[in-house]
N, C-alpha and C positions, 0 to 999 in steps of 0.2 A: 235809612240813616247811616252815615259813615260809621264804621266801627270806632269806638272811643272808650276811654276809661273815665266814666263819669256816672253820677247818679241821675235820677229822673229829672230833677230840677235843671241840672246842667244840660241834660239831653234836650230838654225843651228849649233852653236858651240857645244851644247850638243850632237847632233847627230854625229858629227865628233869625239867628245871625246869618245863616246861609242864605235865607230868603232875602235879607237886606243886601247882602254882598252881591248876589247875582242880579238884583233888580237894577243895578247901575249899568247903563249901556254906553257904548262908544268910549269906554275908559281904557286907556292904554298903560296906566300905572298900576301899582299893586293895590288890590282891594282886600282889606283885612278887617277882622272883627275880634276884639279881645273878649273872651267869655270868662266871667269871674265865678269863683266857687260858690257865691251866694245866689247864683242863677241870673245875675244881671249880665249885660253885655253892652259894648259900644262899638259901632262900626265906623271905620275910617275909609273913605272912598278914594282918596287920591294920595296914597303914600308911596312916593317914588322910591323904588329900589328897597322896599321894606324898611325905609329909614326910621319908622316908628319904633322898631325894635331897639334902636340905639337910645331912644329918648324916653321910653315908657317908664313910668314911675312905680305904681302899685303892683309890683311883679309877684309878690308872694301870695296874692289873691287870685292869680290867673289859673284857670283850669284847662283852657285850650285856646289855641289861636287858629281862627278860621281864615284861610287865604284862598283866593280864587285861582284856578288853574286852567279853566276852559274859557276863552274869551267869547264875547258875543260875536255874532256872525260878521258884522262890519269890521270889527277890530281883528278878528281871525283872518279875514280875507286880506286886510291891509298889511298885516305883519307876516302872513304866510304860515300861520299855525296849521299844520296838516293833521286832519282827524285820524288818518291811519297810523300815525306815529304815536298817538297819545297813550294808548294802552301799554305797548311794550316799554315806552320810556318811563311812564309814571309807575308801572309795576316794578321795574328795576329800582327806581328812585326810592319808593316807599319801603320796599321789602328786602333789597339785596345790595344797595349802593353803600358806599362809605358814609353816607349821610342818613342811613335808615333810622338811626336812633333819634333823629330830629322829628319824627312823625308819629302821631297816634294812628293815622290812617294806615290800614293794610288792605282793605277791600278796594281795589283799584276800580272795578266796574262801578261800584256805588259812588266813589269819588267823582268819576267822570259823569255819572248821572246827575250828581249834585252840583257839578262844576267847581267843586271846592275840595280842599284838603284840610286836615287838622294837623297842626304842628304841636309838638309837645313842649310846654314851658319848663319841664324838669330836665330837658336835654342840656348838654353843654352849650353855652351861649354862642360860641363861634361855630359850632356844628349846626346849631339851629339856624343861624343866619345863612350859613353856607347852603343848607338844604333848601331854604326859602329862595335863595338866589338861583339854585339849580332848578327849582320848580318853574322859573320864568323862561328857561331856555327854549321851550317850544314856540314861544312867540318872539323872544328877543334874539335868539340865534337859531332859527328853524333850519338853516343850512347845516349847522353842526349836528343837530338831531338827525337830520336826513343822512349825513355821513355816518353817524353812529349806526343807524338802521341798516345802511349798506354793509357795514362791517359785521353786524350781527348775522345778516343773511349769508355772509361768507364763513360763518362759524367762529368768529372771534368772541372771546369772553367779554362779558358786559363791561366790567371796569376798564379793561384794556380798550374796548371800542370807544368808550366815552373819552378817555384820555387822548387817544390817537386822533379822534374826530376833532378835538380842539386844535390840532396842529396841521390839518390838511384842508384842501379844497378839491372836490371831485367834480370834473366837468368834461363832457365830450370824450369819455374814455381815458382821460388823463388825471393824474393826481399832482397837485402842487403843494409844496410845504409853505404854510403860512402861519403867522402869529398875529392875532388881532389885538394884542395887548391884554390888559386886565379888566377893562371896563365891563361891568355887569356880568362878570364870570365868577364862579365859585372856586376857581383854581387859577394859579399863575404858573403856566408851563415854563416861563423863564425863571421863576423863583424856586420852583420845585427842584430838590436835590435827590441824591441817591436814596437815603432812608425814607424820604417823603414819598418818592415814587413807589418804592417797595411797599410801603404802608398802604398807599392808595390802592394798588393792585390787589392787596390782600384785604382791603376794607378796614384798615386800622389807622386812625389818626396819629400823627406825631405829637400834636399838642392840642389839649382840650382846656377849656376854661371852666369856671364854676357854672353850675346850672343857671339858666336864665332866671328862674323864679327865686333864686337865692342871691340875686344881684350880680351874676356873672356878666362881664362885659362882652359885647359882640365883636370887639376888635380881635383880629387874629384869624380871620377866615382863611386867608392864604397860608398862614403859618401852620394851620392844622395839617397840611400835607407838604411842608417844605423840607424840614430835616437838614441833614448834613451830607457832605460828599459831593461827587461830581454832579454838575447840573443836568437835569433831565433834557432840556432843550439841546444841549451839546451832544448828548448821547443820541437823541432822536435824529438830529441833523446829520450826524456821522453815518448812521444806518441808512437814512433816506438818500444821502448823496451817493453812497456806495451802490445801492440798489438801482438808483436812477442812471448811473454810469455803466452798470453791468451790461456786457455784451456790445458796448459801443467802442469801436476802435478809434484811435487817435486820428482826427481829421487834419489834413494838411491845410495850414493857413499861413501864408507868407507874412501876414501882418500881425501874427499872434504875439510877437515879441514887443511890439510897440502899441498894441491895442488891448486895453483891459477887457477881460472876459466877464461880461455882465449877464450872461445867459442864465436864465432861471432853471433850476433843477426841476425836472419833471420825471414821472415814471408812468408806465401803463397801469391801468386800474387793476389788471390781473396780478400785480405784484403786492397788492395791499395786504393780503393774508400773510405773505412772507414778512412784510414789514412789521406787522403786529406780532408774529411769532418771534421775530428777532428781538423786539422790544421786551417781550415776556421772558425770553431766554436770558437777556442781559440782567434782568432783575430777579431771576429765579433764586 
């Protein structure tokens, strides 16, 4: 059984809820079960984007929220969820990430065995939803998790690796700067500002709401790490452009004055560690 803060009746309910959640196959949306303090539970099999958290009513009676993290084989293959990335990603998410307070789960091996995590209804509501969104990254944005794993192998700190991974695409030995917008993400890199970035790297939210089980609203997921000051995307883009142009002499182009330069900034993959180091130095 996944580690949890519950008595025997609730433990039995959690076990049954996990069985119901993982019994659903070929489901690509969130699969969750609300476990109540009286030992009852109700499973919701197709809750897109954890939308139920916005709408659920009887919150003060919730003891735990079961949510699936390991997809069935067909869905995992379709969406690219990579087994070798699951332990390092979820162990960070549950135990060391800025969303760690959203989880009752701490035993990552058991969570992967059960294919489910336990979210904590007493957590700040916007942090809870942010953590649940982050838990879907392994199949909704597997390429970002893969980029994070690459950075971790380079010795980059975990929070930095996650944040930078949202801003890059690594392919064929090169790195491109990209921003996919905000859809299905727990952070807005374009909305994050100076204090929000500093807070995220230190694991401290800029804004929290009331606890979910005390009626706290789930709105404000992005605001948790936005803050004030210069925008993170501007800072990141400046560092990225400088490193991508480093060592490149000016090329003669007789048409440069009349032809706009639309060339995409790229850098060799061996500069990624320096990129992350400079991001950390800026926010130190």
